C-alpha positions, 0 to 999 in steps of 0.5 A, a space after each residue: 925410501 929405497 923400496 918406493 924409488 921409481 914409483 909414480 904418484 898414482 902407483 905409490 898412492 895405490 900401494 899406500 892405500 893397500 898398506 892401510 887396508 892391510 894394516 886395518 885387516 890385521 888389526 881387526 883380526 887381532 881385536 876381540 870378537 863377540 858372538 851376536 845371538 838373536 834368540 830373543 823375544 825383544 831383540 835390539 834393532 840391528 843398527 843399535 847393536 852395530 853402533 854398540 859394537 863400534 862404541 865398544 871397539 869390538 872389531 869382529 862378530 860371529 853370527 849364527 845365521 845369515 840374517 839379511 837385516 843384520 848383515 846389511 847393518 854391518 855393511 861398511 862398518 869396518 867390522 869383520 864377520 863370521 856368518 853362520 849356517 845352522 845345523 838344520 841346513 847341513 843336509 840340504 847343502 851336503 846333498 846339493 851343490 846348487 843349494 850351496 851355490 844359492 846360499 853363497 849367492 844370497 847370503 855371502 857374495 851379495 853382502 860382500 858386494 855391499 861392504 859387509 866384511 865377511 871373513 869366515 863362513 861357519 858351517 854348522 854349530 857344534 854338530 858333533 856334540 855327543 848329545 846329538 847322537 851322530 845326527 850330523 856326522 854324515 852331512 857336515 863334511 860334505 856341506 863344508 866341501 860344497 860351501 867351499 866350492 861355491 865360495 871359490 866359484 864366485 871368486 871369494 876363496 882367498 877372502 872368505 874361509 870356511 870353518 866348523 865351530 866345534 865343541 871341545 868334546 871332539 877331543 880329550 886327554 887320556 890323563 890330566 896332561 894336554 900332551 896326551 890329547 887326541 880326537 874322540 875315537 868315534 869321530 877321529 877319522 872324520 875329524 882328520 878328513 875335515 882338518 886336512 880339508 881345512 888345512 888345504 884351503 888355508 882355513 882355521 880350526 874353530 873351537 868353543 871352550 867353556 870353563 864354566 861347563 867344567 865347573 857346572 858338570 863336576 861338583 868336585 872341579 876345583 873352582 879356582 882352576 876355572 879362572 885366571 887368577 886362582 891359586 889351585 894346584 897346577 898341572 905340570 906337563 913335561 915342564 909346561 905349567 897349566 894354572 887354569 882349565 882354558 890353557 889346558 883345554 886349548 893345548 890339548 887341542 894343539 897336541 891333538 893337531 900336532 900328533 896328526 901333522 897339523 901342529 901349525 894349524 891356526 886355531 880360533 876360539 869361537 866361544 868363551 865366556 861365563 853366564 850370570 844367572 840361572 845356576 849357582 855358579 852363574 853370577 855377576 861376580 864370577 862372570 866379571 872375574 872370568 871375563 876380565 881375567 881372560 881379557 887382561 891376558 888377551 890384551 897382553 898377548 899371553 896365549 897358552 904354553 903351547 901357543 904363546 902370543 895373540 889369539 883370535 877369540 869371540 866372547 860369548 856372548 854380546 846380549 842375553 837371549 831370553 828365547 834360547 833353549 834351556 835344555 842344557 840349563 837355565 844359564 843358557 839365557 844369561 851369557 851376555 855381557 849386556 842384558 837384553 836391553 843393551 845395558 852393561 851387566 858389570 864393569 869390564 875393561 876390554 882394552 878397546 875404549 878410553 873409558 875402560 868400561 862397557 858402553 851401553 846401547 843408546 836410544 833404547 825405548 821401553 814399555 810403560 813403567 808397570 808390572 803384572 804381579 800376584 794379587 794381594 788377595 790371592 789364595 796360594 791354595 787355589 789350584 789355579 796358582 800352580 797351573 797359572 805359573 806353569 803357563 807363565 813360565 812356559 811362555 815367559 822366562 823363569 830362569 832367574 828363579 830357583 836355588 843359586 839365582 839372582 832371585 833365590 831370595 824371593 818367597 812364594 808370592 814373589 816367585 809367582 809375581 816374577 812369573 806373571 810379570 815375565 809373561 806380561 812383559 814378553 807379551 808387550 804388556 797386553 791387558 789380557 796377559 795379566 788376566 790369570 784365572 780367579 783374579 790371581 793377577 793385577 797390574 801395578 805401578 810399584 816396582 816389585 824388584 828387590 835387591 839383585 832380583 830385577 823385575 824387567 820391563 821389556 823394550 819397545 819393538 819397532 813394530 808391535 804385534 797385534 797378538 792378544 797374548 793367547 789363551 791365559 785361561 785354565 784350559 790352556 794351562 792343562 796342556 803344560 808338561 808335568 815336568 814343568 809343573 813340578 819345577 813350578 812346585 819347587 819354586 812355590 813351595 821349597 824356596 821360601 
């Protein structure tokens, strides 16, 4: 009471309100976050997703762009937001302060004024990936500077911080020990410029860490070391014991920062998770094991050997995205905690709800209970089969077919049916989308799903397109790349 003595009711009330706001802010920062990606053919309505976030006690969300519909839906939700700027915008923002000011005016200040809790702006997304061959090396830092300047000009510099979500390939260790960590030699000078700028502006370093990728890329990688409950050989780094790759990877970054004078810099884990399909190591069991192991440690405030305590983390991802590029691998479309329709994939206790389980999306409407499948009279030797499946897979989603996937047990006819149905559903069950040449396809009311291999029915979009599904005839098929046709041949004739 001594600190409040002499404060009148009005002043005390304001202090009280401020303290409540501050406590809420701290709580939201410490709560678990998720990445909300939108590369889907049939996305859930933004309001439905926001309700799902709140129902699951998720307090922070990371977006990959500044979709106005999504930001409006997040208004006054109490959810803290990291708004993203795509890589293809970096060049214009780097070369024009006015462009940065226009972006901030349209995508930041206007939404903040309407109750959207924007806390970060993510300038680019993993722009220094080695696979980009330096495409964004000259534009990322200038864009970061211009966006920061524009944020400061509208008076939001203390409320909204800039950052760059970076892949963990921007640093590495010359040995297995995190203490030997440093930034990649080809970008070290640039990284140090960016880190100094972030530090000077009180902004965090954001890193995406994927133990799954370690396992996927290296056939000799010890499986247990990818998880948090394994019994693999540990790494002893001068008395610090590392029993999983996440801790080791994270602390390699800590050491790299410390070596250059930024040992106390705040770190955000912008992406971490495990896919559930499209690869032999991507399955429901591994995903549940990894994410639950991580959440148990997160809620306990375990941290890492170099950074014990609470962390700011965004799980990747909230919902599957069936329109993402599969160049890195078929698993790219299957990172969600939820399927495309908002149904939970597996039991996961986030520690945020009384039910200790994921809460699915509510009030989701589906298309009719019908599927497009291979006709029972179809001849597999028909040359149109390969061309038709090639077309269906190129314009649908066949990433759940193949070795090690949920549909690997399908025979050739089952694989063809899956491809046809995927195309049919993505095209909203249009009649023309199940008319492949030579009478190969037919619509059925009998669910062809078997075991873990589900033939999905799409959700209804708020306003259906009048698109007739395009050309599904023989001419269109001939335009498909040879590589895809070879993939289809494997599906048809190798997996029996």
